[in-house]
C-alpha positions as CSV (number, residue, x, y, z in Angstrom):
1,X,-0.3,-0.1,0.1
2,X,2.9,2.6,0.9
3,X,4.4,2.0,-2.7
4,X,1.1,2.6,-4.4
5,X,0.6,5.8,-2.2
6,X,4.3,7.2,-3.1
7,X,3.1,6.2,-6.6
8,X,-0.1,8.1,-6.7
9,X,1.9,10.7,-4.9
10,X,4.2,10.8,-8.0
11,X,1.4,11.0,-10.3
12,X,-0.3,13.8,-9.1
13,X,2.5,15.8,-7.9
14,X,2.3,19.1,-7.3
15,X,1.2,19.9,-11.3
16,X,-2.4,18.8,-10.0
17,X,-2.8,21.9,-7.6
18,X,-1.8,25.5,-7.7
19,X,1.9,25.7,-7.9
20,X,3.4,23.3,-5.3
21,X,6.9,25.0,-5.5
22,X,5.4,28.5,-5.4
23,X,3.1,27.5,-2.4
24,X,4.9,25.3,-0.4
25,X,6.2,27.9,2.3
26,X,8.6,26.9,5.4
27,X,9.0,28.1,8.8
28,X,12.2,29.2,7.9
29,X,11.6,31.6,5.0
30,X,7.7,31.8,5.0
31,X,6.0,34.7,3.3
32,X,2.5,33.5,4.4
33,X,-0.9,34.2,3.3
34,X,-2.0,34.9,6.4
35,X,-0.1,36.1,9.6
36,X,-1.4,36.8,13.0
37,X,1.3,38.0,15.1
38,X,0.9,38.5,18.7
39,X,4.0,36.5,20.1
40,X,4.4,33.6,21.7
41,X,4.7,30.2,20.3
42,X,4.5,30.0,16.8
43,X,2.5,27.8,14.6
44,X,2.9,27.6,11.2
45,X,0.0,25.8,9.2
46,X,-0.4,24.5,5.8
47,X,-3.9,24.7,4.7
48,X,-6.7,24.9,2.2
49,X,-8.1,28.0,0.8
50,X,-11.5,27.3,2.1
51,X,-10.1,28.1,5.6
52,X,-9.5,31.6,4.5
53,X,-13.0,32.5,5.9
54,X,-12.0,31.7,9.3
55,X,-9.1,34.2,9.4
56,X,-11.1,36.7,11.7
57,X,-11.6,33.8,14.5
58,X,-8.0,33.1,14.0
59,X,-6.6,36.5,14.5
60,X,-9.0,36.9,17.7
61,X,-7.7,33.9,19.2
62,X,-3.9,35.1,18.5
63,X,-4.6,38.2,19.6
64,X,-6.2,37.2,23.0
65,X,-3.9,34.4,23.7
66,X,-0.5,36.4,22.6
67,X,-0.3,34.0,19.9
68,X,1.4,34.0,16.6
69,X,-0.2,31.9,13.6
70,X,1.2,31.9,10.2
71,X,-1.0,30.0,7.3
72,X,0.5,29.2,3.9
73,X,-2.7,28.0,1.7
74,X,-2.6,25.5,-1.0
75,X,-4.7,22.4,-2.4
76,X,-5.5,19.5,-0.2
77,X,-3.6,17.2,-2.9
78,X,-0.5,19.2,-2.7
79,X,-0.6,19.1,1.0
80,X,-1.0,15.3,0.6
81,X,2.2,15.2,-1.6
82,X,4.1,17.2,0.9
83,X,3.3,14.6,3.7
84,X,4.5,11.7,1.4
85,X,7.7,13.4,0.7
86,X,8.2,13.3,4.9
87,X,9.7,16.8,4.8
88,X,7.0,18.9,6.6
89,X,8.5,22.2,7.7
90,X,4.8,23.2,9.4
91,X,3.5,22.6,12.5
92,X,0.2,21.6,11.3
93,X,-1.7,20.6,8.7
94,X,-5.3,21.8,7.6
95,X,-7.1,20.1,4.6
96,X,-10.6,20.1,3.3
97,X,-11.0,16.7,3.6
98,X,-9.5,13.4,6.3
99,X,-8.6,11.6,2.7
100,X,-5.8,13.5,2.2
101,X,-4.2,13.2,5.0
102,X,-4.8,9.6,5.7
103,X,-3.4,8.8,2.6
104,X,-0.5,11.5,3.1
105,X,0.9,10.5,6.3
106,X,2.8,7.4,5.0
107,X,5.8,8.5,7.6
108,X,3.2,8.6,10.5
109,X,3.9,12.4,11.2
110,X,0.6,13.5,12.2
111,X,-0.9,13.6,15.5
112,X,-4.2,14.5,17.0
113,X,-6.5,15.1,14.0
114,X,-9.8,16.5,14.4
115,X,-12.6,17.8,12.2
116,X,-13.2,21.1,12.9
117,X,-16.1,21.9,10.8
118,X,-18.2,20.4,7.8
119,X,-19.6,21.6,4.6
120,X,-21.1,19.4,1.9
121,X,-20.1,19.9,-1.7
122,X,-23.4,20.7,-3.5
123,X,-24.8,21.9,-6.7
124,X,-25.7,25.9,-6.6
125,X,-28.2,26.8,-9.3
126,X,-29.6,30.0,-10.3
127,X,-32.8,30.0,-8.5
128,X,-35.1,30.8,-11.6
129,X,-33.2,27.7,-13.1
130,X,-33.6,25.5,-10.5
131,X,-37.6,26.3,-10.4
132,X,-37.8,25.6,-14.2
133,X,-35.9,22.3,-13.6
134,X,-38.2,21.2,-11.1
135,X,-35.5,21.1,-8.8
136,X,-37.0,23.2,-6.3
137,X,-40.0,20.8,-5.4
138,X,-38.4,17.9,-4.0
139,X,-35.3,15.1,-3.9
140,X,-32.8,15.5,-7.1
141,X,-30.6,12.8,-8.1
142,X,-27.4,13.2,-10.1
143,X,-29.6,10.8,-12.8
144,X,-32.1,14.3,-13.3
145,X,-29.0,16.5,-13.4
146,X,-27.6,14.6,-15.7
147,X,-30.5,14.6,-17.8
148,X,-30.9,18.2,-17.6
149,X,-27.4,18.6,-19.0
150,X,-28.2,16.2,-22.2
151,X,-31.3,18.2,-22.6
152,X,-29.0,21.3,-23.3
153,X,-30.8,23.1,-20.1
154,X,-28.1,23.3,-17.5
155,X,-24.4,23.9,-17.3
156,X,-22.4,24.2,-14.2
157,X,-19.1,25.8,-13.3
158,X,-16.6,23.4,-11.2
159,X,-13.2,23.3,-10.0
160,X,-10.6,20.7,-11.6
161,X,-11.0,17.4,-10.2
162,X,-7.2,16.9,-10.4
163,X,-6.4,20.5,-8.6
164,X,-9.0,21.0,-6.1
165,X,-11.1,19.2,-3.2
166,X,-14.0,20.2,-3.9
167,X,-13.7,19.0,-7.6
168,X,-12.1,15.8,-6.8
169,X,-14.9,14.9,-3.9
170,X,-17.5,15.7,-6.4
171,X,-16.2,13.9,-9.1
172,X,-15.9,10.8,-7.1
173,X,-19.2,11.2,-5.6
174,X,-20.5,11.5,-9.4
175,X,-18.8,8.5,-10.1
176,X,-20.1,6.6,-7.5
177,X,-23.8,7.8,-7.6
178,X,-23.5,7.0,-11.4
179,X,-22.4,3.6,-11.1
180,X,-25.1,2.7,-9.0
181,X,-22.9,0.8,-6.0
182,X,-21.6,2.1,-2.5
183,X,-18.3,1.3,-3.8
184,X,-16.3,2.5,-6.7
185,X,-14.3,-0.1,-8.3
186,X,-11.6,-0.6,-11.1
187,X,-14.2,-2.6,-12.8
188,X,-16.8,0.3,-12.8
189,X,-14.4,2.6,-14.2
190,X,-14.0,0.3,-17.2
191,X,-17.8,-0.1,-17.7
192,X,-18.9,1.6,-20.9
193,X,-22.5,2.9,-19.8
194,X,-20.7,4.8,-16.7
195,X,-17.9,6.2,-18.9
196,X,-20.6,7.5,-21.4
197,X,-22.7,8.8,-18.2
198,X,-19.6,10.8,-16.5
199,X,-18.8,11.9,-19.9
200,X,-22.2,13.3,-20.5
201,X,-22.3,14.8,-17.3
202,X,-18.8,16.8,-17.5
203,X,-19.6,18.1,-20.9
204,X,-21.9,20.1,-18.7
205,X,-18.9,21.9,-17.5
206,X,-18.9,25.8,-18.7
207,X,-15.8,26.9,-16.9
208,X,-13.4,24.9,-14.6
209,X,-11.0,26.5,-11.9
210,X,-8.1,25.5,-9.9
211,X,-9.4,26.7,-6.6
212,X,-12.9,26.9,-4.8
213,X,-12.4,30.2,-3.9
214,X,-11.7,31.6,-7.1
215,X,-14.4,29.9,-8.6
216,X,-17.0,32.2,-6.7
217,X,-14.8,35.0,-7.9
218,X,-15.4,33.7,-11.5
219,X,-19.2,33.2,-10.9
220,X,-19.6,36.7,-9.5
221,X,-18.2,38.2,-12.4
222,X,-19.6,35.9,-15.2
223,X,-23.1,34.9,-16.5
224,X,-23.4,31.2,-15.3
225,X,-26.0,28.9,-14.6
226,X,-24.6,27.0,-11.7
227,X,-21.7,25.7,-9.8
228,X,-20.3,22.8,-8.1
229,X,-18.7,24.0,-4.6
230,X,-19.1,23.9,-1.0
231,X,-22.2,24.9,0.6
232,X,-20.3,27.2,2.9
233,X,-19.0,29.4,-0.1
234,X,-22.7,28.9,-2.0
235,X,-23.9,30.6,0.8
236,X,-21.0,33.4,0.9
237,X,-21.7,33.9,-3.1
238,X,-25.5,34.5,-2.2
239,X,-24.6,37.1,0.2
240,X,-23.0,38.6,-2.6
241,X,-25.3,38.1,-5.3
242,X,-28.3,39.5,-3.1
243,X,-26.0,43.0,-2.3
244,X,-25.8,43.0,-6.4
245,X,-29.4,43.2,-6.8
246,X,-28.9,39.5,-8.6
247,X,-31.0,36.2,-8.3
248,X,-29.4,33.5,-5.6
249,X,-28.3,30.2,-6.1
250,X,-30.4,27.5,-4.9
251,X,-28.5,24.5,-3.3
252,X,-29.2,20.8,-4.5
253,X,-27.7,18.0,-2.9
254,X,-28.0,15.1,-4.7
255,X,-30.0,12.3,-3.2
256,X,-27.6,9.4,-4.3
257,X,-24.2,10.8,-3.3
258,X,-23.1,13.8,-1.5
259,X,-19.1,14.4,-0.4
260,X,-18.4,16.0,2.6
261,X,-15.5,18.3,3.6
262,X,-14.7,18.0,7.2
263,X,-11.7,20.3,7.7
264,X,-9.5,17.9,9.8
265,X,-6.5,20.2,11.6
266,X,-3.6,17.6,12.5
267,X,-0.5,18.6,14.4
268,X,2.9,17.7,12.6
269,X,5.2,15.8,15.3
270,X,8.7,17.7,15.1
271,X,9.0,16.4,19.0
272,X,8.7,20.0,20.1
273,X,6.9,20.3,23.5
274,X,6.2,23.9,23.5
275,X,4.8,23.9,19.9
276,X,2.6,20.7,20.5
277,X,1.2,22.5,23.8
278,X,0.5,25.4,21.5
279,X,-1.3,23.3,18.9
280,X,-3.7,21.5,21.4
281,X,-4.7,24.9,22.9
282,X,-5.5,26.2,19.6
283,X,-7.7,23.5,18.4
284,X,-9.0,23.1,21.7
285,X,-10.5,26.7,20.9
286,X,-11.5,25.8,17.4
287,X,-13.3,23.0,19.0
288,X,-15.1,25.0,21.7
289,X,-18.8,26.1,21.5
290,X,-17.7,29.3,21.4
291,X,-15.4,29.0,18.2
292,X,-17.9,26.4,17.0
293,X,-20.9,29.1,17.1
294,X,-18.5,31.7,15.4
295,X,-17.5,28.9,12.6
296,X,-21.2,28.4,11.9
297,X,-21.6,32.3,11.3
298,X,-19.6,31.8,8.1
299,X,-21.7,29.0,6.8
300,X,-19.7,25.9,7.8
301,X,-21.2,23.5,9.8
302,X,-20.1,22.4,13.3
303,X,-17.5,19.5,13.7
304,X,-20.6,17.5,14.2
305,X,-22.4,18.4,10.9
306,X,-25.1,20.3,13.1
307,X,-26.4,23.8,13.4
308,X,-27.4,25.6,16.4
309,X,-30.8,27.6,16.2
310,X,-28.9,30.7,16.8
311,X,-27.3,30.1,13.5
312,X,-30.4,28.8,11.7
313,X,-30.7,32.2,9.7
314,X,-27.1,31.8,8.1
315,X,-28.5,28.7,6.2
316,X,-31.2,30.4,4.7
317,X,-34.1,27.5,3.9
318,X,-35.4,29.9,0.8
319,X,-31.8,28.8,-0.9
320,X,-32.6,25.1,-0.8
321,X,-30.5,24.6,2.6
322,X,-31.9,21.9,4.8
323,X,-29.5,21.1,7.7
324,X,-31.6,18.9,8.9
325,X,-31.5,16.8,6.1
326,X,-29.7,13.6,6.4
327,X,-27.3,13.4,3.3
328,X,-26.5,10.4,1.5
329,X,-22.3,11.0,2.1
330,X,-20.6,8.8,-0.6
331,X,-17.5,6.2,0.7
332,X,-14.7,7.4,-1.4
333,X,-12.7,4.8,-2.9
334,X,-9.5,3.2,-1.6
335,X,-6.0,4.7,-3.4
336,X,-5.6,2.4,-6.3
337,X,-9.0,3.5,-7.7
338,X,-8.8,6.8,-6.9
339,X,-5.7,7.2,-8.8
340,X,-7.1,5.4,-11.7
341,X,-10.1,8.1,-11.7
342,X,-8.1,10.8,-11.3
343,X,-6.7,9.6,-14.6
344,X,-9.2,8.5,-16.3
345,X,-10.7,12.0,-15.5
346,X,-7.5,13.8,-17.1
347,X,-7.1,11.9,-20.1
348,X,-10.8,10.6,-21.4
349,X,-13.9,11.7,-19.1
350,X,-13.5,15.9,-18.9
351,X,-14.6,17.9,-21.4
352,X,-11.6,18.0,-23.7
353,X,-9.4,21.4,-24.2
354,X,-9.2,24.1,-26.6
355,X,-6.0,25.8,-26.2
356,X,-4.2,28.9,-27.8
357,X,-0.7,29.1,-26.4
358,X,0.7,32.7,-27.4
359,X,4.6,32.6,-27.3
360,X,6.5,35.9,-26.7
361,X,9.8,35.3,-28.3
362,X,11.0,39.0,-28.2
363,X,14.4,39.8,-27.8
364,X,14.6,39.9,-24.2
365,X,13.6,36.1,-24.1
366,X,16.7,35.1,-25.5
367,X,18.8,32.5,-23.6
368,X,17.2,32.1,-20.3
369,X,14.0,32.9,-21.3
370,X,13.2,31.0,-24.2
371,X,14.9,27.8,-22.1
372,X,12.4,28.0,-19.5
373,X,9.2,28.4,-21.9
374,X,10.0,25.4,-23.8
375,X,10.9,23.4,-20.7
376,X,7.2,24.4,-19.1
377,X,5.6,23.7,-22.4
378,X,7.4,20.0,-22.5
379,X,5.2,19.2,-19.5
380,X,2.4,19.1,-21.6
381,X,3.6,18.6,-24.7
382,X,5.9,15.6,-24.2
383,X,3.8,12.7,-23.5
384,X,6.5,11.1,-21.2
385,X,6.5,14.2,-19.1
386,X,2.9,14.8,-19.3
387,X,1.5,11.2,-18.2
388,X,4.1,11.1,-15.3
389,X,2.6,14.7,-13.8
390,X,-1.1,13.7,-14.7
391,X,-0.9,16.4,-17.4
392,X,-1.7,14.7,-20.5
393,X,-4.4,15.7,-22.0
394,X,-7.6,13.9,-24.0
395,X,-7.4,12.5,-27.6
396,X,-9.8,15.1,-28.3
397,X,-7.9,18.2,-26.9
398,X,-6.8,21.1,-29.3
399,X,-3.9,23.1,-29.3
400,X,-3.2,26.1,-31.2
401,X,0.4,28.1,-31.1
402,X,0.8,31.5,-31.9
403,X,4.5,32.8,-32.0
404,X,4.9,36.6,-31.8
405,X,7.7,39.1,-31.8
406,X,8.2,41.9,-34.0
407,X,5.7,40.2,-36.4
408,X,3.4,37.3,-35.1
409,X,3.3,34.1,-36.9
410,X,0.8,32.1,-38.4
411,X,-1.1,29.5,-35.8
412,X,-0.1,26.2,-35.7
413,X,-2.2,23.3,-34.7
414,X,-2.2,19.7,-33.3
415,X,-5.1,17.5,-32.1
416,X,-5.3,15.1,-29.3
417,X,-2.5,14.4,-26.9
418,X,0.3,12.5,-28.5
419,X,2.0,12.5,-31.8
420,X,0.6,15.5,-33.1
421,X,1.4,17.6,-29.9
422,X,5.1,16.6,-29.7
423,X,5.7,17.2,-33.2
424,X,4.4,20.8,-32.6
425,X,6.6,21.1,-29.8
426,X,9.5,20.2,-31.6
427,X,8.7,23.0,-34.2
428,X,8.7,25.3,-31.0
429,X,12.3,24.5,-29.9
430,X,13.5,25.7,-33.4
431,X,12.3,29.0,-32.6
432,X,14.5,31.8,-31.9
433,X,14.3,35.1,-30.1
434,X,14.5,38.3,-31.3
435,X,12.7,41.6,-32.0
436,X,9.9,43.4,-30.5
437,X,7.0,42.6,-28.6
438,X,3.7,42.5,-30.5
439,X,1.4,41.1,-27.6
440,X,-1.6,42.9,-28.8
441,X,-1.3,41.7,-32.2
442,X,-1.2,38.1,-31.0
443,X,-4.1,38.3,-29.1
444,X,-6.1,39.8,-32.2
445,X,-4.5,36.5,-34.2
446,X,-6.0,34.1,-31.7
447,X,-9.1,36.1,-31.5
448,X,-9.9,35.9,-35.4
449,X,-8.9,32.5,-35.5
450,X,-11.5,31.6,-33.0
451,X,-13.9,33.5,-34.8
452,X,-13.2,31.5,-38.0
453,X,-13.3,28.2,-36.0
454,X,-16.6,28.4,-34.0
455,X,-17.2,24.7,-34.5
456,X,-14.2,24.2,-32.3
457,X,-16.0,25.4,-29.4
458,X,-19.1,23.6,-29.0
459,X,-17.6,20.6,-27.0
460,X,-14.4,22.3,-25.9
461,X,-13.5,24.2,-22.8
462,X,-11.3,27.1,-24.1
463,X,-8.4,29.5,-23.1
464,X,-5.7,31.5,-24.4
465,X,-2.6,31.3,-22.5
466,X,0.0,34.3,-23.0
467,X,3.4,33.8,-21.9
468,X,5.5,36.8,-21.9
469,X,8.5,38.5,-20.1
470,X,8.0,42.1,-21.4
471,X,5.3,44.8,-22.4
472,X,3.7,45.1,-25.5
473,X,5.4,47.4,-28.1
474,X,1.7,47.8,-29.8
475,X,-0.2,49.7,-27.3
476,X,-2.3,51.5,-29.9
477,X,-4.1,48.2,-30.3
478,X,-5.0,47.6,-26.8
479,X,-8.7,49.2,-27.5
480,X,-9.1,46.9,-30.5
481,X,-8.5,43.9,-28.6
482,X,-10.8,44.8,-25.9
483,X,-13.5,45.7,-28.9
484,X,-12.8,42.6,-30.7
485,X,-12.9,40.4,-27.5
486,X,-16.6,41.6,-26.8
487,X,-17.7,41.3,-30.2
488,X,-17.0,37.9,-30.2
489,X,-19.5,37.3,-27.0
490,X,-18.0,34.3,-26.5
491,X,-16.9,32.7,-22.7
492,X,-12.9,32.7,-23.4
493,X,-10.5,33.4,-20.6
494,X,-7.4,34.7,-21.1
495,X,-4.6,33.8,-19.0
496,X,-1.2,35.2,-18.3
497,X,2.2,33.6,-17.0
498,X,4.5,36.6,-16.3
499,X,8.3,36.4,-16.0
500,X,10.7,39.0,-16.0
501,X,9.7,42.5,-16.4
502,X,6.0,41.4,-17.7
503,X,3.8,44.3,-17.6
504,X,1.7,43.3,-14.9
505,X,-1.0,46.0,-14.8
506,X,-2.0,45.3,-18.8
507,X,-2.0,41.4,-18.2
508,X,-4.5,42.1,-15.2
509,X,-6.7,44.5,-17.5
510,X,-6.8,41.5,-20.1
511,X,-7.8,39.1,-17.2
512,X,-10.4,41.4,-15.9
513,X,-12.0,41.8,-19.6
514,X,-11.9,37.8,-19.7
515,X,-12.6,36.5,-16.7
516,X,-9.0,35.3,-16.3
517,X,-6.2,35.0,-14.2
518,X,-2.5,36.4,-14.2
519,X,0.4,33.8,-13.1
520,X,3.3,35.0,-11.5
521,X,6.1,32.5,-13.3
522,X,8.9,34.7,-12.2
523,X,10.3,32.3,-9.3
524,X,8.8,29.2,-10.9
525,X,7.8,29.5,-14.7
526,X,7.0,25.4,-14.8
527,X,5.1,25.4,-11.9
528,X,3.3,28.6,-13.0
529,X,2.3,27.3,-16.1
530,X,1.9,23.6,-15.0
531,X,-1.2,25.6,-12.6
532,X,-3.0,26.8,-15.7
533,X,-3.7,23.7,-16.7
534,X,-6.5,23.7,-14.2
535,X,-8.8,25.9,-15.7
536,X,-9.3,24.2,-18.8
């Protein structure tokens, strides 16, 4: 079993989550995402991003008890991989689900594991659409949701099953429900009927994300039917939707399978009595009645999956939320089946990707820049590297590459995830850097290509990815880029990976225009590039 878990760690690696090397901050040199510095013994915690909502509670505790608590956020899958490495420079791990701690703790580093709060992974569907679909009238099964997708009545946003706990556990609950069995097996994953059902269900994914929290941001800024996310994040989304004068989401708990996040907090044993004492005091507070009341105010249920009367108003029944409902929580599969399911998701089941890579080969990229860029591309274009890191695409993927410097090259294309893609990569390695940075002209070229090939959009998840270390020399085309993008009226995110002296302000403008995102690749271009893959 341990050999299997080590293999799974290699298969998933840090590529499956948000930039492992960028996020794995150590006690000695950490720039933490959250820091409550009030003296006393320091606790450095690695946690899932869903814990962010608890920061005010943690700050209040640290201040009152003169404690220093630092938190670095990263995906639960990354934390599992970190634990499996045996080199954990944190004092505690706080993941979204116990599954990742159980599978990760192959070196028996963890002690005092306790679930802090509960939140089911649910469908949040626009209320009017939920009513039209009849989902507000009673129980709803995954089969009924699948039927709505097949009838083109429903699409939904969801995090990647290979980057986020909410996506992974939702996907596993879909598989389990559609299999009609309590325990998912390897044989089930090879069953053609199940393959057809899960492929059709995932064809309803309108946008993907590498982060549950960012999925909320995406939903609030876009125009989507529904999303799959934690109940607590649906509650937080609804509060913001109502503030914006928009209709809320209606929560649907599939009757044949719901995944549960139990937010376990565990101590990493480094044989330090002072830290152990500080950890136990912090954990004891989080499980106290006082803290559990405050946690419920954020939309998370107690550690015992209950809600006290004082907090009933947070879990608004008008939004379909029913805390008294007995949920049919799925039993997650054993490690071998989990590994197979994740590989199947990445290579066969998920909606295929349509990706435009815009590659900066301007003069400033000469030498190290172009070497880094080509190294990063090798992780998705060379089958041996892609398969080791579970970054391989599906046989239906479509990839376009547009090189730019002073001039913009013609789009080069490849279908599938093996031979053609490797041949395209070999062409890229023949490029030489030199000239200016016609970034806007490259974006316009991609938009024109999309306009002339809209048939590719029907069954694919599209995105544009800019890799650049400079500033556009063709700023006079900025307005035309915005106008052409809006004229397309198609939801295509523009992601950017910046390195060197890349123009962060303009890349952020493109991200805002398209509901995209900017990744900083200056410290580790390869990891940043890998992170992007979670978004299509």
